Every structure is written in C-alpha cells, then in structure tokens.
C-alpha positions, 0 to 999 in steps of 0.5 A: 019328114017321117021315118018309119021303122020296122023294129022286127026287121031292125032286130033281124038285121042286127042279128044278120049283120052283127059282125059288120056292125061291130066292125064299124063300131070298133073301126070308129073307136080305133080311128079315134084312138089313132087320131089322138095319138098320131095327130100331135106327132104329125103337127110336131113335124111342122116348122116353128114360126120365126121367133117361136120358142120350143115351149110356145111351139109345143103349146100351139101344137097341143091346142091345134091338135085338141081342136082338130081331134075333137072336130074329126071325132064328131065327124067319125062318130056321125058317119059311123052312126049313119053306117050302123043305121044303114046296116040295121035296115033303117033308111038314112035318106030321110034322116039326111034330108031332114038334117039338111032342113033342120040345118038350114033353119038352124043356120038362120038362128045360129048367126052368133054361133057361126060368128064364134066359130069363124072367130075361133078359127082365126084365133087358132090360125093366127096363133093369137093365144093358146093354152097356158097363155095369160091374156086379156080378152073381152075385158077379162084377164086370166090364164087360158085353160082351154080354147076351141073353135067356139069359146075360150075358158079363162081363169082369173087371179081370184080363181073365177072361171070365165067362159068367153065366146070367141065372137066377143073377142075384139082385141086379144092382149097376150102377156106371154107370147115370146116374152114378158116385160118388167115395166116399173116406174120407180118414184123418188122424191124431188130432194133425192140424188137422182144419179144415185137412185139410178145407180142403185136401180142398175145395180139391183138389175145386175144383182137379180140377174146373178141370183140363182132363183130369179136369174133363170127367169130373166132374159134381159137384165132390168136397167134404167131407161131414164126419167119418165115423168115429173109427178106431183110428189115424185120423179118417176124413173122408168125401169125395164127388163124382159123375162120368160113368159108369165114370169114378169110379175114374180120378178117385179115383186122381188124387184120392188122388195129389193128397191125398198130395202136399198132405198131405205139403206141409202136414205132415198125416200119414196114419196107417198100420200098420207091418208086422213 
C-alpha cells in the first residue's frame, strides 16, 4: 500500500509541533530508563520457589527482567515512533494496514521463529535454566551467557560460543539447579583390601569437608555408597557427595588427587590398561 508524504508539510509540522515531538521522545526514553531500573526491584518482590536459594532467585530475576525489559522497550519504541509520525502529519493508517498484511505473510514463513519464541517462553516460565547455569541443550554443554525468548547463548569449556534457537531444545539438562553432585566411581584391584579402601575414601570425604578452601563448596560430605560394579580389571566403588552449583568439578579434581596420594601411601593399586 502506497504512502504519500508531503515533505514540506512534514517540515512545517515538525516546526509547529517540535515541542510535543520532543516530549514524546523524552517520554519514551525516560520510560525505558525507569523500566530497566524498577523492573528488577518489582520482580525481586515475588516469592522464591520452594527450595530455591537466594543466588538462584537473583539469577532468575535478572533473566526475566532482561527479557521483559527488552520486549517492552521494542513496544515503547514502536508506539513512540508512530506517535511522532502522526505529529508530523504522516498518515499512519496505511502503515498499520501494510504492517498487518506484511505480518500475515511473514507469519506463514516464520513458523520456526514462532516455535523458538514459544519454547523460550516456557524455558523462562518453568525456570529450566538461567544466566550463569551450566547446562546441556541440543547436544551442547556449556555456561549460559544469555537467554531470551528466541535463543540461548552457551560458551563451552573450549571458549566456543554456541547460539541455539530455543525451538531446538528438546531436553534441557541443568547441572547447577539447586545443587551439583560429586559422582565418582573409584576403581581398585581385585587383590586390594576392599574394606580398607572404603575406609580411606570415607576418611578423605571427612577431611575435604574440613578443608578451608574446599569445605565451603561442599553441602553434603562425599561418602562411599557401596560397591557399584565388578569390572574386567577392577572393582568400582561409588563415591557420592553434593556441592554448591557448578562446584562439583573443582571438588572432584581435588578428590581424585587425594585418592591417588592416599592409595599410593597405603599400597592400594588402581588398575589401568597398558598401551602397546
């Protein structure tokens, strides 16, 4: 639909209604600033979910605040732009009608985009993951650097950044929601004293909790669950504990080091295959 514009008339209206146009622009800008400053405070007044810690609640508020603020900013900018066009004498009805037709045509070709937005809405609504979480989605593991209605940005351990459309997320595995788990299978030789090995592992679990550096990362002391598997070369002992979110890898690295040192000292062998 053609929109005719009388540029001289537009300039005359800008001159005549400059103060009102400036007021609209300032109003939109002020509304955006106020929104970004007050929205997190308003969301912070909402109740925390059952079992949700303060740091998790804070991350959820930040994520929701960012998405809502960006969406409202787009709406405010669009409304403000239409109001300015109306003030300068441009008939916005053809623009609105044309936008509706374009939107209809765009809708048929934007099914994937609509799918992404709907999926993103439920990701945020159900609190599946947020900024700062470590997750596995669409076959990719990494730290969530940003999430909005359309896509999620992950950075993996190698530093690569992955942009994943939310519609591609069929299963979301969150490694840092609530707590993280230490999950080790410790192999010992069939000739080893099994009770002795279990005693050493439980002792290590108590010692690491008492450690000034690692103790504050642990929420449930690592302890032996029992014999987990009779392997081809070794008996595997299940060693479990719980940590603060995302801290399990740091704790497990230290546990492996302490287990190796303690087993060497007590003469307990950890079987391994020899390369040819």
